[in-house]
TIGUVEX-590084 format. One record per atom (N, C-alpha, C): x, y, z; atom name; residue in one letter. Coordinates in steps of 0.2 Angstrom, whole numbers. Each point is the difference from the previous one (the first is absolute). Layout:
! residues N
       x       y       z    a   r
       X       Y       Z   CA   A
...
//
This chain:
! residues 297
       x       y       z    a   r
     196     446    1137    N   M
       6       6      -1   CA   M
      -2       6       5    C   M
       6       1       5    N   N
      -1       6       4   CA   N
       4       7      -2    C   N
      -4       6      -2    N   L
       6       5      -2   CA   L
      -1       3       3    C   L
       3       5       3    N   S
       2       5       4   CA   S
      -4       5      -3    C   S
      -3       6       4    N   P
      -3       5      -6   CA   P
       6       5       0    C   P
       6       1       2    N   Q
       5       4      -2   CA   Q
       2      -3      -7    C   Q
       0      -6      -4    N   S
       3      -3      -5   CA   S
      -4       1      -5    C   S
      -8       3       1    N   S
      -3       3      -7   CA   S
      -1       7       0    C   S
       4       4       5    N   I
       1       8      -1   CA   I
       6       0       0    C   I
       0       5      -6    N   P
       6       3      -3   CA   P
       2       3       3    C   P
       8       2       4    N   P
       3       5       2   CA   P
      -1       7      -2    C   P
       0       2       5    N   T
      -2       9      -1   CA   T
       5       4       4    C   T
       2       6      -5    N   T
       5       5       5   CA   T
      -4       3       4    C   T
       6       2       5    N   P
      -4       4       5   CA   P
      -4       7      -3    C   P
      -2       3       3    N   L
      -7       6      -1   CA   L
       6       6       2    C   L
       6       0       2    N   G
       3       3       0   CA   G
       6       2      -5    C   G
       3      -6      -2    N   S
       4       1      -6   CA   S
      -4       3      -6    C   S
      -6      -3      -1    N   E
      -4       3      -5   CA   E
      -3       6       0    C   E
       0       3       7    N   R
       1       8       0   CA   R
       7       5      -3    C   R
       5      -5       3    N   K
       6       3       0   CA   K
       2       0     -10    C   K
      -3      -5      -2    N   S
       2      -1      -8   CA   S
      -4       6      -4    C   S
      -7      -1       5    N   S
      -4       5      -4   CA   S
       2       7       0    C   S
       3       2       7    N   S
       2       7       1   CA   S
       5       1      -5    C   S
       5      -6      -1    N   R
       7       2      -2   CA   R
      -2      -1      -9    C   R
      -4      -1      -2    N   M
      -3       0      -7   CA   M
      -1       8      -2    C   M
      -5       2       6    N   R
      -4       9      -1   CA   R
       7       4       1    C   R
       4      -1       4    N   G
       8       4      -1   CA   G
       3      -1      -6    C   G
       0      -5      -4    N   L
       2      -2      -6   CA   L
      -1       5      -6    C   L
      -8       1       1    N   R
      -4       1      -6   CA   R
       2      10      -1    C   R
       0       4       5    N   P
       5       7      -3   CA   P
       6      -1      -4    C   P
       4      -5       3    N   T
       8      -2      -4   CA   T
       0      -1      -6    C   T
      -6      -4      -2    N   I
       1      -5      -7   CA   I
      -5       3      -5    C   I
      -3       4       3    N   I
      -6       7      -6   CA   I
       5       5      -2    C   I
       5       2       3    N   P
       3       5      -5   CA   P
       6      -3      -4    C   P
       1      -7       3    N   M
       5      -2      -6   CA   M
      -2      -4      -4    C   M
      -7      -2      -2    N   V
      -4       0      -6   CA   V
       1       3      -3    C   V
      -3       6       2    N   I
       0       6      -4   CA   I
       5       3      -3    C   I
       7      -1       4    N   L
       6       0      -2   CA   L
       0      -2      -7    C   L
       1      -8       3    N   M
       1      -5      -8   CA   M
      -4       0      -5    C   M
      -5       4       1    N   T
      -6       0      -6   CA   T
       2       5      -4    C   T
       2       7       2    N   I
       4       5      -2   CA   I
       5      -1      -5    C   I
       4      -5       4    N   V
       7      -2      -2   CA   V
       0      -3      -8    C   V
      -4      -5       1    N   L
      -3      -6      -6   CA   L
      -4       5      -5    C   L
      -3       3       2    N   L
      -3       5      -5   CA   L
       5       4      -4    C   L
       4       3       5    N   I
       6       4      -4   CA   I
       3      -3      -5    C   I
       4      -8       3    N   M
       2      -4      -5   CA   M
      -2      -4      -5    C   M
      -8      -2       1    N   V
      -5      -2      -6   CA   V
       0       5      -5    C   V
      -2       6       1    N   G
      -4       4      -3   CA   G
       3       6      -7    C   G
       8      -4       0    N   P
       3       0      -7   CA   P
      -2      -2      -6    C   P
       0      -8       5    N   F
      -1      -6      -6   CA   F
      -7       0      -1    C   F
      -5       1       4    N   L
      -8       2      -3   CA   L
      -1       5      -5    C   L
       4       6       2    N   W
      -2       6      -4   CA   W
       6      -3      -7    C   W
       4      -3      -2    N   M
       3      -2      -7   CA   M
      -4      -7      -3    C   M
      -5      -4       6    N   L
      -3      -5      -4   CA   L
      -7       3      -4    C   L
      -2       5       4    N   T
      -6       4      -3   CA   T
       1       5      -6    C   T
       8       3       1    N   T
       2       3      -7   CA   T
       0      -2      -4    C   T
       3      -8       0    N   S
       1      -5      -8   CA   S
      -8      -2      -1    C   S
      -4       1       3    N   L
      -8      -1      -3   CA   L
      -3       7      -1    C   L
       1       5       0    N   K
      -3       5      -1   CA   K
       2       3      -9    C   K
      -6       3      -1    N   T
       3       2      -6   CA   T
       4       6      -1    C   T
       3       3      -5    N   S
       5       5       0   CA   S
      -3       7       1    C   S
      -5       0      -1    N   E
      -5       6       0   CA   E
      -1       0      10    C   E
      -2      -5       4    N   D
      -3       0       6   CA   D
       8       1       4    C   D
       7      -3      -4    N   I
       5       1       5   CA   I
       4       6       0    C   I
      -3       7      -5    N   V
       2       7       1   CA   V
      -5       3       4    C   V
      -6      -3       0    N   A
      -5       3       3   CA   A
       0       7       6    C   A
      -2       5       3    N   S
       2       2       5   CA   S
      -8       3       2    C   S
      -1      -4       7    N   P
       5      -3       3   CA   P
       0      -6       0    C   P
       3      -2       1    N   P
       1      -9      -1   CA   P
      -3      -4       4    C   P
      -5      -4      -6    N   T
      -3      -6       3   CA   T
       4      -6       3    C   T
      -4      -4       7    N   L
       4      -5       0   CA   L
      -1      -6      -4    C   L
      -5      -1       1    N   L
      -1      -8      -4   CA   L
      -2       2      -8    C   L
       2      -6      -3    N   P
      -2       1      -6   CA   P
      -7       1      -5    C   P
       0       3      -3    N   S
     -10       2      -2   CA   S
       0       2      -7    C   S
      -1      -4      -6    N   P
       1      -6       1   CA   P
       6      -5      -1    C   P
      -1      -5       3    N   L
       5      -6       2   CA   L
       4      -1     -10    C   L
       6       2       1    N   T
       4      -2      -8   CA   T
       5      -6       0    C   T
       2      -1      -3    N   W
       5      -8      -3   CA   W
       4       4      -4    C   W
      -2       6      -4    N   T
       6       1      -4   CA   T
       6       1      -1    C   T
       2       1       7    N   H
       8       4       1   CA   H
       4      -7       1    C   H
      -4      -8       2    N   F
       3      -5       2   CA   F
       1      -3      -9    C   F
      -4       1      -4    N   Q
       0      -1      -6   CA   Q
       5       2      -5    C   Q
       0       8       2    N   Q
       5       3      -3   CA   Q
       6      -3       2    C   Q
       3      -1       7    N   L
       5      -2       2   CA   L
       3      -7      -4    C   L
      -4      -4      -3    N   F
       2      -6      -3   CA   F
      -1       2      -5    C   F
       0       6      -5    N   Q
      -2       0      -8   CA   Q
       7       5       2    C   Q
       2       6       3    N   E
       5       4      -4   CA   E
       7      -3       4    C   E
       0      -5       4    N   L
       7      -2       3   CA   L
       1      -7      -2    C   L
       5      -3      -1    N   D
       2      -9      -2   CA   D
       0       0       7    C   D
      -6      -1       4    N   F
      -2      -1       7   CA   F
       3      -8       1    C   F
       0      -4      -3    N   F
       1      -7       2   CA   F
       9      -2      -1    C   F
       2       2      -4    N   R
       6       3      -1   CA   R
       5       1       5    C   R
      -4       6       3    N   H
       3       3       6   CA   H
       1      -2       7    C   H
      -6      -4      -1    N   L
      -3      -5       7   CA   L
       5      -5       0    C   L
       0      -3      -4    N   V
       4      -6      -2   CA   V
       9       2       2    C   V
       3       4      -2    N   N
       5       4       1   CA   N
      -1       2       9    C   N
      -5       4       1    N   S
       4      -2       9   CA   S
      -3      -5       4    C   S
      -4      -5      -5    N   V
       0      -5       5   CA   V
       7      -5       2    C   V
       4       1      -8    N   I
       8      -5      -1   CA   I
       3       6       6    C   I
       1       5      -1    N   V
       4       4       5   CA   V
      -2       0       8    C   V
      -4      -1       2    N   T
      -4       1       6   CA   T
       1      -9       3    C   T
      -1      -4      -4    N   L
       0      -8       2   CA   L
       8      -1       1    C   L
       4       2      -5    N   G
       8      -1       0   CA   G
       2       3       6    C   G
       0       5       2    N   V
       2       5       4   CA   V
      -2      -5       7    C   V
      -7       0       0    N   T
      -1      -4       7   CA   T
       1      -5       2    C   T
       1      -6      -4    N   V
       2      -7      -2   CA   V
       9       1       3    C   V
       4       2      -4    N   I
       5       1       0   CA   I
       3       4       6    C   I
      -2       5       2    N   S
       0       5       6   CA   S
      -2      -6       7    C   S
      -4      -3       1    N   L
      -2      -4       5   CA   L
       6      -6       1    C   L
       1      -2      -6    N   F
       6      -7       2   CA   F
       6       4       3    C   F
       3       6      -5    N   L
       5       3       3   CA   L
      -1       3       6    C   L
      -4       5       2    N   N
       0       0       7   CA   N
      -1      -2       6    C   N
      -3      -6      -2    N   S
       0      -6       5   CA   S
       8      -3       1    C   S
       2      -1      -5    N   L
       8      -3      -1   CA   L
       3       5       4    C   L
       1       8       0    N   G
       2       3       3   CA   G
       0       0       8    C   G
      -8       1       2    N   G
      -1      -1       6   CA   G
       1      -5       3    C   G
       1      -7      -1    N   Y
       1      -5       2   CA   Y
       9       0       1    C   Y
       3       3      -3    N   A
       7       1       1   CA   A
       3       4       6    C   A
      -5       6       0    N   F
       3       4       5   CA   F
      -6       0       8    C   F
      -4      -6       0    N   A
      -2      -3       5   CA   A
       1      -5       3    C   A
       3      -7      -4    N   K
       1      -7       3   CA   K
       9      -1      -2    C   K
       3       5      -3    N   F
       7      -2      -1   CA   F
       4       7       4    C   F
       4      -4       4    N   N
       7       3       3   CA   N
       5       3      -5    C   N
       1       7      -2    N   F
       8      -1      -5   CA   F
       2       6       3    C   F
       6       2      -3    N   P
       6       7       2   CA   P
      -6       5      -2    C   P
      -1       5       4    N   L
      -2       6       0   CA   L
      -7      -1      -4    C   L
      -5      -4       2    N   R
      -6       1      -1   CA   R
      -4       5       3    C   R
      -1       3       7    N   N
      -5       4       2   CA   N
       3       5      -4    C   N
       8       3      -3    N   I
       2       4      -3   CA   I
      -3       3      -7    C   I
       3      -6      -2    N   L
      -5      -2      -9   CA   L
      -8       1       0    C   L
      -2      -1       6    N   F
      -7       1       1   CA   F
      -4       7       1    C   F
       4       3       5    N   A
      -1       5      -1   CA   A
       2       6      -6    C   A
       6       0      -3    N   A
       1       3      -5   CA   A
      -6      -2      -6    C   A
      -3      -5      -1    N   L
      -5      -2      -5   CA   L
      -7       4       3    C   L
      -1       2       7    N   V
      -5       0       0   CA   V
       1      12       1    C   V
       5       1       1    N   M
       2       6      -1   CA   M
      -1       3      -7    C   M
       1      -5      -6    N   T
      -3       2      -7   CA   T
      -6       1      -2    C   T
      -5      -1       6    N   M
      -7       0      -3   CA   M
      -2       8       2    C   M
       6       5       4    N   M
      -2       5       0   CA   M
       3       7      -7    C   M
       4      -5      -4    N   V
       0       3      -7   CA   V
      -5       0      -3    C   V
      -1       6      -4    N   P
      -8       1      -3   CA   P
       3      -4      -5    C   P
      -7      -1      -6    N   M
       0      -5      -5   CA   M
       3       6      -4    C   M
      -1       5       0    N   Q
       3       4      -6   CA   Q
       6       3       0    C   Q
       4      -3       4    N   V
       9       1       2   CA   V
       3      -7      -5    C   V
      -6      -5       1    N   T
       5      -7      -5   CA   T
      -4      -2      -7    C   T
      -4       6      -2    N   M
      -5      -1      -4   CA   M
       4       0      -7    C   M
       5       6      -1    N   L
       5       0      -4   CA   L
       5      -6       0    C   L
       4       0       6    N   P
       2      -7       0   CA   P
      -2      -6      -3    C   P
      -5       0       1    N   G
      -4      -9      -3   CA   G
       0       3      -8    C   G
      -4       5       0    N   F
       0       0      -9   CA   F
       7      -1      -3    C   F
       6       3       1    N   L
       5      -1      -2   CA   L
       3      -9       0    C   L
      -1      -3       5    N   I
       0      -6      -1   CA   I
      -3      -4      -4    C   I
      -7       2       1    N   L
      -5      -5      -6   CA   L
       3       3      -7    C   L
       2       7      -2    N   K
       2       0      -7   CA   K
       5      -4      -1    C   K
       7      -1       5    N   E
       4      -3      -1   CA   E
       0      -8      -3    C   E
      -6      -3       6    N   L
      -3      -5      -1   CA   L
      -4      -3      -6    C   L
      -1       5      -2    N   G
      -7       0      -7   CA   G
      -5       0       3    C   G
      -2       0       5    N   L
      -8      -2       0   CA   L
      -4       5       0    C   L
       2       8      -2    N   L
      -5       4      -1   CA   L
      -5      -1      -4    C   L
      -7       3       2    N   N
      -6      -1      -7   CA   N
       0      -8       0    C   N
      -1      -5       6    N   S
      -3      -5       2   CA   S
      -2      -2       7    C   S
      -4      -4      -1    N   L
      -4      -2       7   CA   L
       5      -3       5    C   L
       6      -4      -2    N   L
       4      -1       4   CA   L
       6       4       2    C   L
      -1       7      -2    N   G
       2       5       5   CA   G
      -3       1       4    C   G
      -5      -2       0    N   L
      -5       4       5   CA   L
      -1      -6       5    C   L
       3      -6       0    N   I
      -2      -6       4   CA   I
       7       1       5    C   I
       6       0      -2    N   I
       6      -1       1   CA   I
       0       5       7    C   I
       0       8      -2    N   P
       2       4       5   CA   P
      -4      -2       8    C   P
      -7      -2      -2    N   G
      -4      -3       5   CA   G
      -1      -5       2    C   G
       5      -4      -1    N   A
       0      -8       3   CA   A
       3       0       6    C   A
       2       4       4    N   S
       2      -1       8   CA   S
      -2      10       1    C   S
       0      -2       9    N   S
      -1       8       2   CA   S
       2      -3       7    C   S
       3       8       3    N   V
       3      -3       8   CA   V
      -7       0       4    C   V
      -5       4      -2    N   F
      -5      -2       6   CA   F
      -3      -7      -2    C   F
       0      -5      -3    N   G
      -3      -5      -1   CA   G
       6      -5       3    C   G
       5       1       0    N   I
       6      -3       3   CA   I
      -1       1       7    C   I
      -1       4       3    N   F
       0       4       8   CA   F
      -9      -2       0    C   F
      -4      -2      -2    N   L
      -7      -3       3   CA   L
       2      -8       0    C   L
       3      -3      -5    N   M
       1      -8      -1   CA   M
       5      -1       8    C   M
       3       4       3    N   R
       6      -1       3   CA   R
      -3       1       8    C   R
      -4       5       1    N   Q
      -5       1       4   CA   Q
      -3      -6       2    C   Q
      -4      -3      -6    N   Y
      -3      -5       3   CA   Y
       2      -8       1    C   Y
       5       0      -4    N   M
       4      -7       0   CA   M
       2       0       7    C   M
       3       7       3    N   F
       2       0       6   CA   F
      -4      -6       7    C   F
      -8       1      -1    N   T
      -4      -5       2   CA   T
       0      -6       0    C   T
       3      -4      -6    N   I
      -1      -7      -2   CA   I
       7      -4       5    C   I
      -2      -3       4    N   P
       6      -5       5   CA   P
       5       0      -5    C   P
       6      -2       3    N   N
       6      -2      -4   CA   N
       0      -9       1    C   N
      -6      -2       6    N   A
       1      -7      -2   CA   A
      -2      -3      -6    C   A
      -5       3      -3    N   L
      -2      -1      -6   CA   L
       7      -2      -4    C   L
       3       4      -2    N   M
       7       1      -5   CA   M
       4      -7       6    C   M
      -2       0       5    N   E
       6      -7       3   CA   E
      -3      -5      -3    C   E
      -6      -3       1    N   S
      -3      -3      -3   CA   S
       1      -4      -5    C   S
      -1       7      -5    N   G
       2      -2      -8   CA   G
       7      -1      -2    C   G
       4       3       4    N   R
       5      -2      -1   CA   R
       4      -9       3    C   R
      -2       0       6    N   L
       0      -7       1   CA   L
      -3      -6      -4    C   L
      -5       2      -5    N   D
      -3      -5      -5   CA   D
       4       1      -5    C   D
       4       3      -1    N   G
       3       0      -7   CA   G
       0       5      -6    C   G
      -4       6       3    N   C
      -3       6      -4   CA   C
       7       2       0    C   C
       1       4      -7    N   G
       3       5      -2   CA   G
      -3       7       2    C   G
       4       4      -1    N   E
      -3       6       3   CA   E
      -4       4      -4    C   E
      -1      -1      -6    N   F
      -4       2      -5   CA   F
      -7      -4       0    C   F
       2      -6       3    N   R
      -7      -4       0   CA   R
      -3       2       8    C   R
       5       2       4    N   I
      -4       3       6   CA   I
      -2       5      -1    C   I
       1       6      -3    N   F
      -2       6      -3   CA   F
      -8      -2      -2    C   F
       1      -5      -5    N   W
      -5      -1      -5   CA   W
      -5      -2       3    C   W
       0      -5       4    N   S
      -5      -6       0   CA   S
      -1       1       9    C   S
       3       4       3    N   I
      -1       1       8   CA   I
      -1       6       2    C   I
       4       5      -1    N   I
      -1       6       1   CA   I
      -5       4      -3    C   I
       0       1      -8    N   L
      -5       3      -5   CA   L
      -7      -1       4    C   L
      -1      -6      -2    N   P
      -8      -2       5   CA   P
      -3       3       4    C   P
       6       1       4    N   Q
      -3       3       8   CA   Q
       0       8      -2    C   Q
       2       4      -5    N   C
       1       8      -2   CA   C
      -8       0      -4    C   C
      -5      -4      -1    N   K
      -5       2      -4   CA   K
      -4       6       1    C   K
      -2       3       6    N   P
      -3       5       3   CA   P
       5       7      -3    C   P
       7      -1      -1    N   V
       4       7       0   CA   V
       2       0      -6    C   V
      -2      -5      -6    N   L
       2      -2      -6   CA   L
      -4       4      -3    C   L
      -8      -2       3    N   A
      -5       3      -3   CA   A
      -1       6       3    C   A
       2       5       4    N   A
       1       8       2   CA   A
       5       3      -6    C   A
       5      -5       0    N   L
       5       5      -3   CA   L
      -1      -1      -9    C   L
      -5      -6      -3    N   G
       0      -1      -8   CA   G
      -5       6       0    C   G
      -6       2       6    N   L
      -4       4      -2   CA   L
       3       7       0    C   L
       6       2       5    N   F
       2       5      -2   CA   F
       4       1      -7    C   F
       4      -6      -1    N   T
       3      -1      -6   CA   T
      -5       3      -7    C   T
      -5      -5       0    N   F
      -4       2      -5   CA   F
      -2       6       0    C   F
      -3       5       6    N   M
      -3       5       0   CA   M
       5       4      -5    C   M
       6       0       3    N   G
       7       7      -2   CA   G
       1      -4      -9    C   G
       1      -4      -2    N   A
      -1      -3      -7   CA   A
      -4       2      -4    C   A
      -8      -1       3    N   W
      -4       1      -5   CA   W
      -3       8      -1    C   W
       1       4       5    N   Q
       0       8       1   CA   Q
       4       2      -4    C   Q
       8      -3      -1    N   D
       7       4       0   CA   D
      -2       5      -6    C   D
       2       6      -1    N   F
      -2       4      -5   CA   F
       7       4      -4    C   F
       4       2       5    N   L
       5       5      -3   CA   L
       7      -5      -3    C   L
       1      -5       3    N   F
       5      -5      -3   CA   F
      -2      -2      -6    C   F
      -6      -3      -2    N   P
      -2      -2      -6   CA   P
      -1       5      -4    C   P
      -1       6       1    N   L
       1       5      -3   CA   L
       6       2      -3    C   L
       5       0       4    N   I
       8       1      -3   CA   I
       2      -6      -3    C   I
      -1      -6       0    N   I
       2      -5      -1   CA   I
      -1      -2      -8    C   I
      -8       1       0    N   L
      -2      -1      -6   CA   L
      -2       4      -5    C   L
       2      -1      -6    N   H
      -4       6      -7   CA   H
      -4      -3      -4    C   H
       0      -6      -1    N   D
      -3      -7      -6   CA   D
      -8       2       5    C   D
      -6       4      -3    N   E
      -7       1       2   CA   E
      -4      -8       2    C   E
       2      -3      -6    N   S
      -1      -8       2   CA   S
       2      -3       7    C   S
       5       2       1    N   K
       2      -4       8   CA   K
      -1       4       6    C   K
      -3       4      -1    N   Y
      -4       6       6   CA   Y
      -3      -6       3    C   Y
       1       1      10    N   T
      -4      -2       3   CA   T
      -7       4       0    C   T
      -4      -2       6    N   L
      -7       2      -2   CA   L
       1       8       5    C   L
       3       2       4    N   P
       1       5       3   CA   P
       3       6      -7    C   P
       4      -1      -2    N   V
       3       2      -5   CA   V
      -3       4      -5    C   V
      -5      -6      -3    N   A
      -4       0      -5   CA   A
      -6       4       2    C   A
      -3      -1       4    N   L
      -6       6       4   CA   L
       3       7       0    C   L
       8       1       1    N   A
       1       7       1   CA   A
       0       4      -8    C   A
       0      -4      -5    N   T
      -1       2      -7   CA   T
      -6       4      -1    C   T
      -7      -3       4    N   L
      -6       2      -1   CA   L
      -1       7       0    C   L
       4       5       5    N   S
       3       5       3   CA   S
       1       4      -6    C   S
      -5       4      -1    N   G
       4       6      -7   CA   G
       2       5       3    C   G
       3       3      -4    N   Q
       4       6       1   CA   Q
      -4       6       0    C   Q
      -6      -1      -3    N   H
      -3       8       2   CA   H
      -7      -4       4    C   H
      -2      -6       0    N   A
      -8      -2       3   CA   A
       1      -6       1    C   A
      -4      -1       6    N   T
       1      -9       1   CA   T
      -7      -2       3    C   T
      -2      -6      -5    N   D
      -6      -3       3   CA   D
       1      -4       4    C   D
      -4       4       6    N   W
       2      -4       8   CA   W
      -5      -6      -1    C   W
      -6       0      -4    N   G
      -2      -6       3   CA   G
       3      -8      -3    C   G
       4       3      -7    N   L
       4      -5      -1   CA   L
       4      -2       5    C   L
       3       5       3    N   L
       8      -2       2   CA   L
      -4      -4       7    C   L
      -5       2       2    N   M
      -2      -1       7   CA   M
      -3      -9      -1    C   M
      -5       0      -5    N   A
       0      -7      -4   CA   A
       9      -5       0    C   A
       3       3      -1    N   G
       9      -3      -1   CA   G
       1      -2       8    C   G
      -1       5       3    N   A
       4      -1       7   CA   A
      -4      -5       4    C   A
      -9      -1      -3    N   I
      -5      -5       4   CA   I
       5      -8      -1    C   I
       1       0      -6    N   V
       1      -6      -4   CA   V
       7      -2       2    C   V
       6       6       1    N   T
       6      -3       4   CA   T
       1      -1       7    C   T
      -5       3       4    N   I
       2      -1       7   CA   I
      -6      -7       1    C   I
      -3      -2      -4    N   L
      -5      -8       0   CA   L
       6      -6       3    C   L
       3      -1      -3    N   P
       5      -5       0   CA   P
       3      -1       9    C   P
       3       6       1    N   I
       1       4       7   CA   I
      -4      -2       7    C   I
      -7      -1      -3    N   A
      -5       0       6   CA   A
      -2      -8      -2    C   A
       0      -2      -5    N   I
       0      -8       0   CA   I
       6      -5       5    C   I
       6       3      -3    N   V
       5      -3       6   CA   V
       0       1       7    C   V
      -2       7       0    N   F
      -1       0       8   CA   F
      -6      -4       3    C   F
      -4      -1      -2    N   I
      -8      -3       2   CA   I
       2      -7       3    C   I
       6      -3      -5    N   F
       3      -6       0   CA   F
       3      -2       5    C   F
       5       5       1    N   T
       4       0       5   CA   T
       2       3       7    C   T
      -7       4       0    N   Q
       1       5       6   CA   Q
       0      -5       6    C   Q
      -1      -6       1    N   R
       1      -2       8   CA   R
       7      -1       2    C   R
       4      -3      -8    N   R
       7      -3       1   CA   R
       3       7       1    C   R
      -1       5      -4    N   F
       3       7       1   CA   F
       0       3       7    C   F
      -6      -1       1    N   V
       1       5       8   CA   V
       3      -6       6    C   V
       0      -6      -1    N   E
       3      -5       4   CA   E
       7       2      -1    C   E
       3       0      -7    N   G
       8       0      -1   CA   G
       1       7       2    C   G
      -3       6       0    N   I
       3       8       3   CA   I
      -1      -2       8    C   I
      -4      -3       3    N   T
       1      -1       7   CA   T
       4      -4       2    C   T
       2      -6      -3    N   M
       6      -4       3   CA   M
       6       1      -3    C   M
       1       5      -4    N   S
      11       1      -3   CA   S
       1       2       6    C   S
      -3       5       5    N   G
       2       3       4   CA   G
       3      -3       8    C   G
      -5      -6       1    N   M
       1      -4       5   CA   M
       9      -3       0    C   M
       2      -1       6    N   K
       5      -5       1   CA   K
      -1      -6       6    C   K
//
């Protein structure tokens, strides 16, 4: 069997193109190096407070107030974490935060997706005007609506209850807006095919539209989870029974009137942000995808 010499020799790129690519790479280096330095500085600025919080929680009380301050704990101690579980009914407050956060997140995802579906896929009178009025309410500060919300919950008998924290956060204008923008990217032909198969509107929403919205649901779920988990002011106003405190409110009780145990407070902050970090690690791909695609039409 005769093989031509060209078949055994891999194709090579011309020498001129190699020179062009190498010169192009050399031209990019002066631009890349300042960007890497800038991004490193920004990373240190953002991560620095969290590293300081972690090291403070592992220092002794003497090292925390030492002057000049030390960066690394020496010796390393877990005393503040032990005190955190001893001085607080930590697991009760943790369960309260989990109930409120999961309740707000699940109900909010369902109601916001329903609202976004209605504004994106149905033509009804004054649709654009109603949506514009809805978006305008985002400019109203939370402090303005806090007193009316408190009075409504009082009339409903929901003060000092976890349900009183779940209901006000069960829907948001931002969530409806985000779902609407993403649902614009879903073809209407999918809905028409569902109607031809005899599906009702809710079946079309639940079985056809909602499965297409997994990226934006993950993004909105993360936003809602973070907001509900970290909420401090509204639970502080609504709740007066210490056994029903959520974690942020319970941690605020660790700050004394005349003195504050900073190691204990930093240990509580570390434990509080761990669930958010874990949720973000598992949903970051969907989160980025949902954010990038929610503005496309």
